[in-house]
N, CA, C and O atoms as a DFTB+ gen file, in Angstrom:
352 C
 N C O
     1  1     -30.803      34.054      12.100
     2  2     -30.011      33.128      12.953
     3  2     -28.454      33.007      12.423
     4  3     -27.560      32.766      13.235
     5  1     -28.206      33.166      11.184
     6  2     -26.829      33.202      10.667
     7  2     -26.169      34.541      10.812
     8  3     -26.839      35.552      11.020
     9  1     -24.919      34.559      10.709
    10  2     -24.049      35.814      10.922
    11  2     -24.272      36.696       9.652
    12  3     -24.182      36.241       8.512
    13  1     -24.559      37.945       9.934
    14  2     -24.582      38.779       8.850
    15  2     -23.129      39.040       8.190
    16  3     -22.195      39.345       8.931
    17  1     -22.957      38.929       6.903
    18  2     -21.627      39.145       6.307
    19  2     -21.390      40.621       6.204
    20  3     -22.282      41.440       5.985
    21  1     -20.121      40.899       6.378
    22  2     -19.622      42.267       6.358
    23  2     -19.507      42.410       4.792
    24  3     -19.084      41.552       4.017
    25  1     -19.971      43.675       4.489
    26  2     -19.790      43.914       3.050
    27  2     -18.331      44.385       2.889
    28  3     -17.723      45.107       3.680
    29  1     -17.795      43.781       1.559
    30  2     -16.340      43.879       1.518
    31  2     -16.245      44.656       0.074
    32  3     -16.939      44.408      -0.912
    33  1     -15.260      45.616       0.180
    34  2     -15.015      46.421      -1.042
    35  2     -13.921      45.711      -1.855
    36  3     -12.749      45.637      -1.487
    37  1     -14.449      45.156      -3.082
    38  2     -13.560      44.276      -3.884
    39  2     -12.308      44.956      -4.470
    40  3     -11.363      44.356      -4.982
    41  1     -12.428      46.291      -4.327
    42  2     -11.345      47.112      -4.871
    43  2     -10.339      47.438      -3.905
    44  3      -9.295      47.985      -4.258
    45  1     -10.584      47.132      -2.670
    46  2      -9.742      47.608      -1.525
    47  2      -8.496      46.765      -1.636
    48  3      -8.451      45.690      -2.234
    49  1      -7.378      47.403      -0.942
    50  2      -6.080      46.622      -0.914
    51  2      -6.094      45.452       0.062
    52  3      -5.382      44.470      -0.144
    53  1      -6.886      45.544       1.110
    54  2      -7.154      44.589       1.937
    55  2      -7.679      43.306       1.428
    56  3      -7.187      42.233       1.775
    57  1      -8.791      43.416       0.512
    58  2      -9.383      42.412      -0.085
    59  2      -8.506      41.748      -1.049
    60  3      -8.621      40.536      -1.228
    61  1      -7.532      42.528      -1.765
    62  2      -6.764      41.956      -2.793
    63  2      -5.631      41.010      -2.156
    64  3      -5.236      39.966      -2.674
    65  1      -5.160      41.573      -0.900
    66  2      -4.243      40.813      -0.183
    67  2      -4.800      39.590       0.467
    68  3      -4.039      38.639       0.646
    69  1      -5.993      39.518       0.823
    70  2      -6.594      38.450       1.322
    71  2      -6.820      37.343       0.285
    72  3      -6.577      36.151       0.474
    73  1      -7.310      37.880      -0.819
    74  2      -7.615      36.883      -2.156
    75  2      -6.383      36.314      -2.577
    76  3      -6.347      35.185      -3.067
    77  1      -5.243      37.107      -2.400
    78  2      -3.899      36.562      -3.048
    79  2      -3.292      35.536      -1.930
    80  3      -2.593      34.593      -2.300
    81  1      -3.579      35.751      -0.570
    82  2      -3.199      34.717       0.356
    83  2      -4.043      33.459       0.167
    84  3      -3.512      32.350       0.211
    85  1      -5.380      33.621      -0.047
    86  2      -6.116      32.537      -0.190
    87  2      -5.788      31.733      -1.348
    88  3      -5.796      30.504      -1.278
    89  1      -5.463      32.439      -2.547
    90  2      -5.108      31.806      -3.638
    91  2      -3.928      30.982      -3.602
    92  3      -3.861      29.943      -4.257
    93  1      -2.834      31.468      -2.740
    94  2      -1.590      30.933      -2.516
    95  2      -1.923      29.568      -1.654
    96  3      -1.274      28.548      -1.885
    97  1      -2.856      29.582      -0.750
    98  2      -3.137      28.620       0.196
    99  2      -3.905      27.576      -0.506
   100  3      -3.648      26.400      -0.250
   101  1      -4.792      27.866      -1.338
   102  2      -5.431      26.839      -2.350
   103  2      -4.477      26.199      -3.231
   104  3      -4.569      24.984      -3.402
   105  1      -3.576      26.862      -3.809
   106  2      -2.537      26.295      -4.753
   107  2      -1.761      25.251      -3.956
   108  3      -1.616      24.120      -4.418
   109  1      -1.252      25.603      -2.757
   110  2      -0.466      24.921      -1.934
   111  2      -1.199      23.538      -1.507
   112  3      -0.634      22.444      -1.542
   113  1      -2.406      23.727      -1.139
   114  2      -3.191      22.574      -0.747
   115  2      -3.483      21.579      -2.030
   116  3      -3.440      20.353      -1.926
   117  1      -3.752      22.200      -3.120
   118  2      -3.941      21.315      -4.251
   119  2      -2.550      20.558      -4.630
   120  3      -2.538      19.353      -4.884
   121  1      -1.511      21.278      -4.643
   122  2      -0.321      20.743      -4.879
   123  2      -0.050      19.611      -3.851
   124  3       0.325      18.519      -4.278
   125  1      -0.204      19.795      -2.631
   126  2      -0.064      18.730      -1.677
   127  2      -0.841      17.415      -1.897
   128  3      -0.371      16.306      -1.645
   129  1      -1.979      17.626      -2.354
   130  2      -2.943      16.647      -2.603
   131  2      -2.550      15.827      -3.804
   132  3      -2.620      14.598      -3.794
   133  1      -2.105      16.581      -4.917
   134  2      -1.465      15.881      -5.974
   135  2      -0.244      15.120      -5.633
   136  3      -0.074      13.992      -6.095
   137  1       0.617      15.684      -4.844
   138  2       1.821      15.093      -4.362
   139  2       1.442      13.614      -3.640
   140  3       1.952      12.525      -3.905
   141  1       0.466      13.888      -2.718
   142  2       0.017      12.578      -1.903
   143  2      -0.531      11.563      -2.890
   144  3      -0.268      10.374      -2.708
   145  1      -1.269      11.940      -3.913
   146  2      -1.765      11.082      -4.798
   147  2      -0.620      10.367      -5.679
   148  3      -0.697       9.164      -5.927
   149  1       0.338      11.084      -6.094
   150  2       1.469      10.563      -6.756
   151  2       2.093       9.457      -5.865
   152  3       2.297       8.339      -6.338
   153  1       2.405       9.765      -4.554
   154  2       2.844       8.901      -3.791
   155  2       2.035       7.638      -3.381
   156  3       2.591       6.563      -3.155
   157  1       0.854       7.805      -3.309
   158  2      -0.144       6.661      -3.115
   159  2      -0.073       5.816      -4.365
   160  3      -0.069       4.593      -4.229
   161  1      -0.013       6.400      -5.672
   162  2       0.008       5.570      -6.897
   163  2       1.309       4.706      -6.927
   164  3       1.341       3.525      -7.274
   165  1       2.354       5.432      -6.527
   166  2       3.775       4.772      -6.472
   167  2       3.654       3.653      -5.414
   168  3       4.155       2.559      -5.673
   169  1       3.069       3.841      -4.328
   170  2       3.053       2.781      -3.224
   171  2       2.155       1.592      -3.885
   172  3       2.564       0.432      -3.821
   173  1       0.973       1.895      -4.494
   174  2       0.212       0.823      -5.093
   175  2       1.066      -0.030      -6.018
   176  3       1.094      -1.259      -5.945
   177  1       1.757       0.687      -6.886
   178  2       2.771      -0.086      -7.828
   179  2       3.631      -0.999      -7.148
   180  3       3.704      -2.186      -7.464
   181  1       4.361      -0.413      -6.113
   182  2       5.212      -1.128      -5.317
   183  2       4.561      -2.411      -4.664
   184  3       4.998      -3.554      -4.798
   185  1       3.571      -2.083      -4.018
   186  2       2.830      -3.186      -3.271
   187  2       2.255      -4.265      -4.180
   188  3       2.186      -5.436      -3.807
   189  1       1.863      -3.875      -5.318
   190  2       1.294      -4.844      -6.330
   191  2       2.492      -5.737      -6.798
   192  3       2.362      -6.946      -6.989
   193  1       3.676      -5.054      -6.971
   194  2       4.793      -5.825      -7.354
   195  2       5.271      -6.721      -6.321
   196  3       5.665      -7.852      -6.605
   197  1       5.257      -6.239      -5.043
   198  2       5.569      -7.215      -3.895
   199  2       4.465      -8.433      -3.921
   200  3       4.839      -9.598      -3.786
   201  1       3.248      -8.133      -4.079
   202  2       2.270      -9.222      -4.043
   203  2       2.448     -10.136      -5.139
   204  3       2.312     -11.335      -4.893
   205  1       2.743      -9.754      -6.360
   206  2       3.041     -10.698      -7.279
   207  2       4.115     -11.559      -6.968
   208  3       3.964     -12.776      -7.072
   209  1       5.263     -11.028      -6.569
   210  2       6.528     -11.636      -6.348
   211  2       6.159     -12.833      -5.138
   212  3       6.537     -14.005      -5.159
   213  1       5.371     -12.219      -4.164
   214  2       5.057     -13.352      -3.049
   215  2       4.074     -14.395      -3.454
   216  3       4.066     -15.490      -2.893
   217  1       3.232     -14.084      -4.425
   218  2       2.330     -15.216      -4.845
   219  2       3.168     -16.149      -5.591
   220  3       3.005     -17.346      -5.358
   221  1       4.123     -15.758      -6.537
   222  2       4.877     -16.673      -7.168
   223  2       5.735     -17.521      -6.290
   224  3       6.059     -18.670      -6.590
   225  1       6.084     -16.923      -5.216
   226  2       6.983     -17.746      -4.122
   227  2       6.011     -18.763      -3.403
   228  3       6.382     -19.876      -3.029
   229  1       4.742     -18.277      -3.248
   230  2       3.896     -19.402      -2.589
   231  2       3.568     -20.486      -3.517
   232  3       3.406     -21.629      -3.088
   233  1       3.453     -20.187      -4.829
   234  2       3.254     -21.238      -5.786
   235  2       4.438     -22.213      -5.815
   236  3       4.307     -23.433      -5.913
   237  1       5.615     -21.558      -5.720
   238  2       6.924     -22.386      -5.901
   239  2       6.925     -23.370      -4.721
   240  3       7.129     -24.571      -4.894
   241  1       6.690     -22.824      -3.515
   242  2       6.653     -23.554      -2.221
   243  2       5.705     -24.587      -2.102
   244  3       5.988     -25.620      -1.494
   245  1       4.477     -24.384      -2.686
   246  2       3.584     -25.388      -2.812
   247  2       3.812     -26.395      -3.632
   248  3       3.486     -27.547      -3.345
   249  1       4.371     -26.081      -4.693
   250  2       4.910     -27.215      -5.660
   251  2       6.018     -28.188      -4.945
   252  3       6.030     -29.418      -5.011
   253  1       6.894     -27.398      -4.287
   254  2       7.987     -28.020      -3.486
   255  2       7.308     -28.958      -2.401
   256  3       7.766     -30.093      -2.267
   257  1       6.407     -28.609      -1.742
   258  2       5.625     -29.210      -0.722
   259  2       5.026     -30.480      -1.286
   260  3       5.209     -31.559      -0.723
   261  1       4.363     -30.369      -2.316
   262  2       3.645     -31.416      -2.990
   263  2       4.740     -32.414      -3.501
   264  3       4.434     -33.606      -3.465
   265  1       5.795     -32.121      -3.902
   266  2       6.869     -33.084      -4.362
   267  2       7.477     -33.716      -3.104
   268  3       7.863     -34.882      -3.185
   269  1       7.589     -33.091      -2.023
   270  2       8.177     -33.625      -0.823
   271  2       7.117     -34.626      -0.117
   272  3       7.497     -35.633       0.481
   273  1       5.797     -34.273      -0.235
   274  2       4.818     -35.162       0.275
   275  2       4.718     -36.432      -0.664
   276  3       4.430     -37.488      -0.101
   277  1       4.906     -36.446      -1.909
   278  2       4.880     -37.489      -2.768
   279  2       6.156     -38.421      -2.416
   280  3       6.001     -39.642      -2.387
   281  1       7.274     -37.906      -2.178
   282  2       8.390     -38.580      -1.868
   283  2       8.119     -39.252      -0.465
   284  3       8.336     -40.446      -0.257
   285  1       7.656     -38.431       0.415
   286  2       7.333     -39.083       1.843
   287  2       6.441     -40.348       1.699
   288  3       6.728     -41.437       2.197
   289  1       5.315     -40.086       0.957
   290  2       4.413     -41.253       0.713
   291  2       5.150     -42.471       0.112
   292  3       4.763     -43.584       0.469
   293  1       6.016     -42.388      -0.631
   294  2       6.656     -43.466      -1.326
   295  2       7.684     -44.340      -0.324
   296  3       8.044     -45.497      -0.540
   297  1       8.033     -43.586       0.715
   298  2       8.990     -44.192       1.477
   299  2       8.396     -45.511       2.332
   300  3       7.278     -45.436       2.842
   301  1       9.111     -46.571       2.441
   302  2       8.477     -47.726       3.292
   303  2       8.289     -47.158       4.660
   304  3       8.906     -46.212       5.150
   305  1       7.297     -47.913       5.230
   306  2       6.906     -47.556       6.592
   307  2       8.079     -47.718       7.676
   308  3       8.196     -46.936       8.619
   309  1       8.950     -48.824       7.450
   310  2      10.099     -49.035       8.367
   311  2      11.010     -47.965       8.415
   312  3      11.520     -47.671       9.496
   313  1      11.316     -47.272       7.272
   314  2      12.151     -46.225       7.243
   315  2      11.706     -44.963       8.008
   316  3      12.452     -44.227       8.652
   317  1      10.383     -44.827       7.840
   318  2       9.637     -43.705       8.372
   319  2       9.913     -43.826      10.039
   320  3      10.304     -42.891      10.737
   321  1       9.646     -45.069      10.468
   322  2       9.859     -45.356      11.998
   323  2      11.144     -45.209      12.376
   324  3      11.349     -44.799      13.519
   325  1      12.209     -45.495      11.552
   326  2      13.566     -45.164      12.019
   327  2      13.782     -43.534      11.989
   328  3      14.399     -42.898      12.843
   329  1      13.229     -43.068      10.979
   330  2      13.488     -41.520      10.760
   331  2      12.998     -40.849      12.001
   332  3      13.666     -40.066      12.676
   333  1      11.721     -41.239      12.252
   334  2      10.913     -40.743      13.422
   335  2      11.828     -40.909      14.824
   336  3      11.881     -40.013      15.667
   337  1      12.458     -42.041      14.932
   338  2      13.227     -42.436      16.097
   339  2      14.520     -41.508      16.216
   340  3      14.934     -41.093      17.299
   341  1      15.041     -41.263      15.134
   342  2      16.184     -40.406      15.045
   343  2      15.940     -38.884      15.537
   344  3      16.752     -38.184      16.142
   345  1      14.633     -38.539      15.137
   346  2      14.169     -37.010      15.510
   347  2      13.932     -36.862      17.119
   348  3      14.022     -35.771      17.683
   349  1      13.654     -37.941      17.719
   350  2      13.230     -37.744      19.127
   351  2      14.421     -37.707      19.981
   352  3      14.304     -37.551      21.197
């Protein structure tokens, strides 16, 4: 059912040329894979740094929001009505 393999003379010039081309192709493929891996690792570091920075920003804004909510709750209701009237 499978194809019969042609017997190859491993001492032939054609065989050596094919092997050399294959070796070059394999080396090139492995180098590209390594380069992709390096780029991926760099991107991971970059995104991790961005993520940390954004988490800190979220924490800062959450604290700011809590502070503003506390201030808002302490305002007398009459000043809230006036403030809301100015917004409309």
